[in-house]
N, C-alpha and C positions, 0 to 999 in steps of 0.2 A: 559487549553484551554477556551474562552469564547465564549462567543454570538456575540461577533464582531468581531472575529478570526476563524469563521466557517469551514476553508479551512484545519486547520490545522489536523481536524476532520479525513480528508481523509488518510493521511498520517499515523498517529495513527491507523487507524483501521486495517492496516497490509493487504489489499487487502482482505477486508472480501466479497465482492461481490457487485452485484448492489442493492440488500436488503438494503445494509448495507448503500451504496452511497445515496439513496432516506432518510434512513433515517438521514445521514449526513445532508442532505436540512433541512431536517425537523428540524433539529438543533437549524434553524436560530429563531423558534417560541420560544420566550419567556419561560420558564420553562421548556425546554426538554434538556438544557444542564447537563450534567453527565459529572462528570470528566475521562480524558481516560489516565491519564498518569502514568508514573510510573519512579523511579530513575532507574538509572544506574551504576553498578559498576566503579568504578577507575573514570574515566572523562566525568561525564554525562553531555550530551549534554539540551538544554535548553525545547526542545520537543522531546516526544519519539520516535525512530525508532528503532524495535527492541532490545529495550533495556529491560534487567531484572535485580531482585536483587539474588545475588550472596551471599550463606550463606558461613558461615564461613571461616576458612582458613586450605586448601588449599578448593575451594569451591568444593560443590558436582556437581555443572549444572556449566557447561563452555560452549562458543561459541565458534566452532570449525570452521564454514562458515558462510557468509552473503556476497550476491552481494554487489558490489560497486554501490550506486544509490544515485545520488544526485537530491534531493530534494529541486528546488531552487526559490527564491523569487524575485529576481532582476535582470536587466542583462542590461550592459550600453557597448557601444557603440560610442570611439572616430574617426572613421572612417569604413571604408564599410569592410576593415579587421580585425583590432582590438576591442576587447571588452570582457570584464568581466563579471563572472556571482556569484552570492552568496548564501547561501541556509542554510538548516540545515548539521548537520554534517552528514558525512559518513563513512561507516566502512571502516577503511583499513586492507587487508585480511596482509598486510606482517608483522604489528605491530600487527594484530588482537585487534584493540581500535580503537574510534569513533576519528574523527578529524575533526577541522571547515571545510568549505567548500567554496575556493575561484578558482575559474576555469577561465583560459584567452584563447581565440581566436585569431590566427594571419593571420585564412586564411579564414574571413568571416562566422564563423562560420561553416565549415565542420568537424574542428577535435580541441579538448579542451584539454589543459593540466593543472592539478590540480597545484595549488601552496600553499607554506608551509604558512598557517594561524596562527599555534601554539598556538589557542583556541579549544575551544569542544563548543563555544557557540552557537548559531542560527544566522545566518549574515542573515537582513533582506532588506536593502539596499546596492548600492556602485554608487559612482560617480567618475567621473575622468574629469579633466579637459584637458588634454593631454595625448600623450602615455605612460610616466611617472609616474603622480601625479594621486594619488588615493586616497581616503578612504572609510571604510567599516564601518557597523553601524549595532549592533545586542544587543543581549540580557545580561542581568548580567552588563551594563554600561559599553557594548565594542565597542571600537572607535581605529580602524585599520585606519593606516595609510603607505602609502609606495610613495617614490618616485625614484623608480627604475626599474616602469611596473610590480611589482609585486612579484620580485624575492626575495625581504625582506618585510614585514609588519611589523612593528612596533605597542605596542599598547598606545595609548594616555592616559594619565591619566586623567579623567574627576570624578568631587566628585557624582558620584551617581550609583548606583547600579539597577537603573530604565533599563525598554528594551526601546531600542534606534529604531524606527521605518523608520527616515526620513535623509536624508545628503541632502544637497546642497553647494558645494562652487562654487563664482564666478571668484575666481582669487584664489593663491596662500598661501591667509593669510586672506581672509574674507570667515568662512563660521558658517553656523549653522545645528542643528542638534535637532529631534524633539522627545521624551521619554516619558514616563509611569509607575508609578507603582499602585497596588491595596490597597486600600482604603477601600474597605466592599466588605463583603462575604455573599452570599446568604446561604440557607438552607443546599444545597448540600456543600458546600465549595468552590465554585466557585466564581472567580471576577464576582462582578455586578456593582462595580464602582472604577473611577481611576482618579489619581492626573495625567494632563499633565503637559508637561516642557517643553521649548526650550532652547535651547543651543548657545552661539554663541562664535567663535573665532576669534581674528584679529593678529592671529600668525599663521598660519597656522596647528592649533591645538596644540601647545606646552601647552596652556591653556584654559579653558573653562569655561565660566560664563553663570550663567542661567538670562534670561529675564524675565521680566514681563508679566505675562499673565492675563489675565481675571479669576475670582475664578472659574468661572464653567466649566474652561479646563479640562474636563476629559483624555479619548485616543484617541493621535493623531499620525497619518499615516505619510503620503508623506507631503513634504516640497518643494517647487519652491520658485527660485531666480531669476528674468533676469538682476539683476544689483545691486549693493551694499548699495541699496535703499529700494527698491521694492521686498515684497518676499508675500506668501500664506503658511498657513498649512492649511490641513484637520484631521477630525476625527470625535467626538463625543464629548458636551457639556453636563453636569447635568443640570436637567429641575429642578428637586426636589422629593420628593420621593411620590408616589400613597398610596391608602387609607390604605395597607398592610406595610406599611412602607417599599416597597422595589424602590431603586434610579429607574429614568427616565432618558432618552437622546434622542437628537438630536442632526443630523447632523449639522455641523459646519463649517465656512470657517474661520478663521482669518488672518488676514492683517493686515501689517507693511510698512509702506513708510517711514520709518527712520532710515532701517538696523537692527528693531527689538528694538530702546530702549523705542515702545511704540509698543502693538499690539493690535486690537481691533476686535470685532465682523464683521465679514464683509457679510456673505449670512449664513440664515441657510433654508434646503428646509423642513423642518421637523422634527416631533418627530416621533421614530423610524428607522433612514435614518442612517446606518454606511455609512461616507465615508472615501473611501482610498486613491484614487490615485487624483492626477491634474497637469496639466499643462497649462502655459501661452507661447506664441509666443512673446507678447509684452504687454504691461500695459492694452493693453482696452481687448484682446481676451484671454479668458481664458475657461479651461474646470475642472471640477469635477465629480467621479466617482463614486459607491458606490453601495448598496444593500440596501433593505428592511429587518428589524428584526421582520415583521408580515405578515404573508401571504396573507392581505386582503388587502396591501397597492398595487396598482396599477400602471400603467405607466413606463416610463421609468428610472432610474437611472442615466443619465447623466444631469451634470444643465449647460450651459453655458451663458457667458454674452460677447459684442461684445462691452462694452460701459466702459468699467472698473469696471462695478460691480455695476451700476448706475441699470440696470435691470438684468433681468436670465431667462431664458428660459428652459426648461422640453425639454428634447432632448429623442426621443422614445427605446434607447436599455436599457437593463438589466431588472431587475424583481427577482422575488422571484426565478424561475428557472435557472435564468443566472445570477445570482452575480457579477459583476463587479469588478475588482481587481485596474488594470493599464490603463494608457490614455497617447496617445505620438501623436502630432501633428509636423508636419516640416515645416507648414505654417497655415495661417487664414484659410484654407479651408480643407487640408488633413491630413487625422490623423486616429488612429486604438483605440479600446479599446478591451482590453482582461478581463478574466474571468476563474468562474469554475463552471460546470455544474456537477456531477457526475450520472449522469442517464441519459444525452442526445445522442441517437442514432448518432447527427452532431457533437460529442464533444464537447469539452470546447467552451463558446463563444466568436467569432473573430468577431467584427463589423468593418466596414469600413464607411468612411464619406470622398466624395469628396466637399463640399459646407459647409462646416464648423459645420458639423452637422444637417442642416436641413434637409437633409436624409441618413441613415444608410443603408448599408448592412452587411446581416449577410454572412460571408464565412464559409465554409462548410469546417471542416478539414475532410478528404476522410478516413485516418487513424488513431486512437486512443486506448488510453486502458482507458478512461474514466478518465484522468488526466485533471487538472487544470493548468491555465496560470496565471501567475501574474507578470511577467513583460514582456515590451515590447520595442527594440529598432526601430528607424528607421533613417536611414541614405541611403537620396534621394529616389532611385526605392527599398531598400534594408528593407524587415522585418523581424526581427526575436523576436521571444516569448518563453518564457522557462517557466519551472513548473515542477509539481509533476513527480517522476521517470524518471527527467532527459529529458523528452519529452522535445523536440524541434520543431517549425514547423516557417520555411523560406520558405520567396517568393523574387526574384528577380525582380518580377515586377508589384510592389503592389500596381500600381494605374493605372494599363491595367483594359479596357474593358473586360468584359466576356459576351459569350451568347453558346446556344446552339453549341456543345456538352458537352462546360463550364458551367454546369449547379451549379448555387449557390457558383462560385467562389471558386472550389472546384479544378480546377487546376491550381489557382496561388499560392499555397501552396504544399509545400514535408513536410513531419514528420519524425521523427526518434528517435531513444534512443539513447544517448551519450556511453549510458553502454550496456553490455549482461546481460539481468535477465533472474533470474530463479523462478520455485515455484517445490517442491519439493514433490510428493503426497506420496511417501512411503521407508523405510531403511530396511536392514537388513544384518546383519552380522553374518557370518560362523562360525567365533570365536572372541574373544576379539579383533583380529589383524585387518581381513578381512573384509569389508565393503563395501554395495553398497547405494545408492542411487536415486531414479529414479522419471523422470519426465516431466518438460518441459523449452525450453529457448527461447528467444525473437530474431528473427531476423532482426523484424520491428515493430512497433505498430500492433498491432491485430496479426500480422504472427508470432506463437510457433511451435520449432519443438521438437521434442525427445531429452533425454539427456541422459545419465547415469554417475553420479561421482563415484569414488573409492580408497578407503583408504586400504591401505596394511599396516598401523603402527599405528591403533588405531581411526584414525582422527586427527592426528597431523597435516597432510596431507592430502587435500584433491584435485583429479584433475580430468578432465572430458574424461571419458574414451570412451563414445560412444554419438555419435552426429548426428541427420538426421533431413535436414531440409525437410519443405514441398515442393512440384515440385513447379519449376520455374513459374514464373510469379503470383504465390499467393500471393490474396490480405487479406484474413483473412484465419485464421486454427487455431484450436486449440489441433494440433497432441502431441501428449504426452503419456509417459509412464505412468501407473498408480499405477503399482504394481511388485515385486520383489521378490523372494524366489530362495532360494539356498540349496541342498541336502547335500553339503560338501564345499569344500572350492573351487571347480574347479566347479561343475554342477548346474546352475542354469538356471531360464524363468524369464523373463521381459514382461506386456503383456500391453495393452493400447489401443488406439486407432488407427484405418487407414486411411490412405489418398491414395486417389482417383488418377490418374493419366492417360496418355494418351498415349500410346506406340502404335505407328504405326497405327493402324489400328482398335485397339480395348479399352477400359477399364482397368487397374489394378488396384484393391488394395496392400496394401502392409503396413507391420509395427505394425499388433495386437498383434504380440507374437515372441519376440526372446529368441534363447537358447544360452549358451557358455559352452565350455566345458574344458575351460583354463582358469578361473577365470577372466573372462570378456575381456581378452587382444583379442578375436574373437570374435562378434554377428551374428548368423545366422539367417535369419527368418525364422518361420515355418507357420504351418497353411495354409497355401494356398489353400488345399482344403477344408476348412470352409468356405471360399467365396463363396456367390450367385452372384445375380448382386447389392450388398449395402455395405457398409462399417461396419465393425465391432467395437466394441470397448468391451475389457474384464477388468473390475474392480479391479481383485483380481487373484494371481495365488497363489498356494501351491504346492509346490515339497514335497513329501510324501517321496522319494527316486531318483536317478540319473535316474530312469525309466519310475516313473509312478507320473504323474500330473494332475490339476486340476486347470481349469481358468474358472469363473463367466461369461459370457456373460451379456450385459446392456441389451440387447436383440437379438433377432432371427427373424427379421420381415419377413414375415407378421405373424408368427405364436404366439399367445396372450399367449404362456407359458414360463415358465424361462426353461431356458437353459443353460448348461455349456458343457467345452470341457474339454476333458479326452485323455492322451495320456498313454498307457504303455511299449511302446519303445524309449522312451527317447525324443518323439518328433517328430520321422519319421512319424507317422501316427499320427493323432487327431482325435476324432469321436464327433461328436455332442452328446449329451444325453438330451433328453427330459423328464423334469420332471414329464411331465404329470400333473403338476399344474399351473393352471390357472394366471398370476400374473406380476405386473411390476415392473423391477428393477429399469429402467432409469426413473428417476422422473426431470422434467425441461431439461434444456441444460447444456452442460460444469461443470455438477456437478459430483462430482465422489462416486457413492454411493452403499456400495456391499462389501460383504466379502466371502469368504469360507473358511471353517475350517474343517479339518477332523484329530481327536484325533488318527487315527489309520488309515490302510487301509480300513478298513470296515465301521468305524460311521465318518460321515460328515455333516455338516451344511451349507446352504447359504443360507445366508441372505443380506436384501435390500430394496429400495424404501419406500414403506409405510408400514409397518411392513409386510412384506413380509418374510416370514421364511417354509425354505423347510429343511426335514431330510433324511436322508438314515443310515442303519444300516447293510446294504449288499453289500457294496462298489460302493452305485450308480447305481444297479440294480431295485430299487424300492425306490420309494421317497413320504412322506407323509408329510403334512403342520399343523405341531403343531400351536396353536394358544396362540398368546401373549393376556393377559387378565390384566385391571387395573383396576378391578372393574367389575359390573353386563353384562358392555358389551366387546367386542375384542377392544383393542387398535388400531388406527390409527395414528402410529410416525412413522416419519422417522429415520428409522436403515441404520446402516453405515458401523457397524464394529462387528466383535463376537469374543469371546476369551471361548476355550476349553480345559483346561488343561488335562481332563478325558472325560472317555464316562458318566458321570453321573454331573459334575458341569461346568456350563457354563455361560457367559455371553453376553446379547445382546445390544449395546450401539449405541445411535441417541440423539434424543430429551429424555432425560435420560439414565435409564438402567435397563435391565429386568434380574433376576436372576432365576437359576434352582440347585436345588441339587437333581433332579431323571429323570436325561437325556431326562428333557424338558415336563415330564406331567404335572407339574405345575412351573407358574414363578410368581413372586414377581417383580413389579415396583417399581424402586427406583428412587427420585428423592433427588438429594444430592445438589441442589442449584448452579448447575455449570450453567457459563455463557455462552452461545450458544449451539453448537453439538459439542458432543464425537465424534472425528474424527475417532479416531483409540484407541484401547483397546487392553491391551495384559497381560496374569496371565502366570507367570514363574512357577508358581504348584497355587494347592489350594486356597493357604493363599496370594502370594504378585502378585499384580495387579497394573498395570499404566495405565492411559488413558491420551489422549488429545485432544483440544478443537479448535474450529474455533477461539476464543478468545485468543488464544495463552497460555489457561493455563494447568498447569502440575497437575494433581492429583495422589496421590497413597494410597493403601491397606495394611495392614500386617496382615489382620485376614479374611481373605476372603471378602469382600467388606463390612462388617457390618458396620464398620466405614470406611470413606473416607476424607482424608486430603489434602488441595490444597499446592502444594510447592509454598515456599515465589515468589513472583514474577511474572512478567508476559513477555514474548520476545516481543510481541508487533506487531509480525504476526501472521496470521493463523497457526497452525500446524496440518500437514495433517497427517503423519505417526509415529510412533514409534518401537522399538526391541530392546530386552533385551538378552542377553546371558545368562544372570544367575540374582539374587536378587542384586548384586553390580555393573554391569555396563549393561547400555542401550544409546540410540541415539534417540532425537525426529529430524523430517524433517516438512519444510512448505514452507510457500511463502516467498519470497526476499530470497530464495535460503539458507533459516537458516539451520543449522544443530548443533544440541547442543548434548554435551555428558553427563552422570550424572556416576558418579563414588564416591562410600560412601560404608563404610563398614557396616553401620546401616541405616536405614530408619528415614529420620527427621520426627517429631511429628508437632512442633512449633520450630520456630527460632534454638536454638541450643539442645536441648531435643532431643533423639534420643530413640529410642525403637531396642530391637533385631530384628533381617530380619523376625521371625518369632513367632506373638504375642500368646500367651499362652489364 
């Protein structure tokens, strides 16, 4: 990733939340860019999504499941019905490997079918001449061609391993493509200067030749031709080094009037601006779009010429919080520009003009999950924009006027996902074969429901066992399951958030506690007696046996105390347990914080929120509040999980780790250099422990936490839960439907060096 391609950071962050989304936007500022990439086993995609380093042979860590999700970079339609989109490699569950992404629609975007790309590179741009003939370009010198509508794609030979970002053909023989490669790296090892190229073919791509560009051509993005002679390419040019030797850049438009025999600097909007998209409807009317690389640059980032480039006007859309990526017009007046904004309440920026850009209207996306849009295609009155997480925004009345109650144009577009997406918050295995993962699944952008996945073969195959959607007509919901626990292979509980629905003449609440007595073949709701006049959420559940279970409540409004729910009859009856200790387990919104752990029927702990800890030594009859300390004063760290393999040895984790060896009388705070927050922790005994973080990191210890080691690699997704059945077998789950299995006879220390399972 580089600061001129900041949108890929959102893909790599594995949905770390809106705070991380804000951080991604701040990455536009110079000096903030850090590497967020990692290799992947077997067939590496060019940019990380769900990637991990797998050690040794056979690998101790294997991916058993991940959602299929298209992170799309471009879309092109040849008619209102037929179009193609390309993007980053996606996970194919059938082959359990990543494969290149090319998808096709023949019904105007209602349904999409993947096409065999036979590559694992990211594809950046796609251009079709008609229903059969098209090209797609991407990383590692990738140029693909189809002559049968994408049924077959062949790789064309080009003497380059550059990253290709733009392709344009004017007929079956004449075409051009933009590319670049890194030429300089900053202190952190990130590329901060590039060398751009433009390639030309006059035989349909059988051969490609580099054309001559000005020496300062740096990172090049899209390219546009209106005929075989007139074309434009946009990106950034190198302008020299600053006083510290750091390369500096400015936005640039290059032009040719002779088919690329010569290219000239045509227009530059100024320093620290990146241009990403270009559109020309004829030789006179053109638009280029982009974003600033400094927060103090103001004004719009659409630049327009109506006289062939003699003069340019700066138009209003875009900016530091609305970076633009693509633009398309159908005539000199009507067009759309799209981009990304990962913290916007209105969703990604979508702008419309009816007067050539003299005025632009911002169109609200009524439903979204903070995805970005990186490609837009217009055919007559149909607009389709696509981007992150296979998010698609579609309108069939793109030029209609809007007025109340259609505020901000939100009635013009519908939004949807092309695939079902998953977030798993917890996993539990009753033995090495039988396991369950719980969380949420998408129904539409911002509408999520409960889901339980099950395996009976150790995770070789996973299937959805239970799904519950929010009430019909819901437009916003994070209805989910947060935790699962089994007493044996038959009896278990799952807990999470509830949903409210109107039944005849009253409101009812459902879904906070589920119970199975047949390995999950059937799940029944329990705990109706716990509801008052508000929804409930339980962050964690532990089944001590088939009859005795505990669940930690996020809150029990209006009481300020920490509450748990308890059953001693298999859930036929649940009772509130007021700890009598004032505290807040729930902090913020839509974040799972908290854990309940009983080492036996009498000794238990509940933790969560900001350093909230309560303890019982008499089966929950009485509770006391041990104080976590990391110095002279109590700590105010976010705590999310706890592990107590016995009554004396325990760990509480979240922002760092607290350890006790005397039943909680004293605590030692450990800062082991973990990136992000620890989401879950488990010790299979007082020596062997594992933890997972919201940065996709896996850490382990074989000596009771005296030393912690990071397992090589990263999943690329936030990890939310883990469960080990013994020191050799464990599972991790998280965002993107990630399910990982660890299986090894030893704990790895570094690379291929191993330790005995119990360190001396």
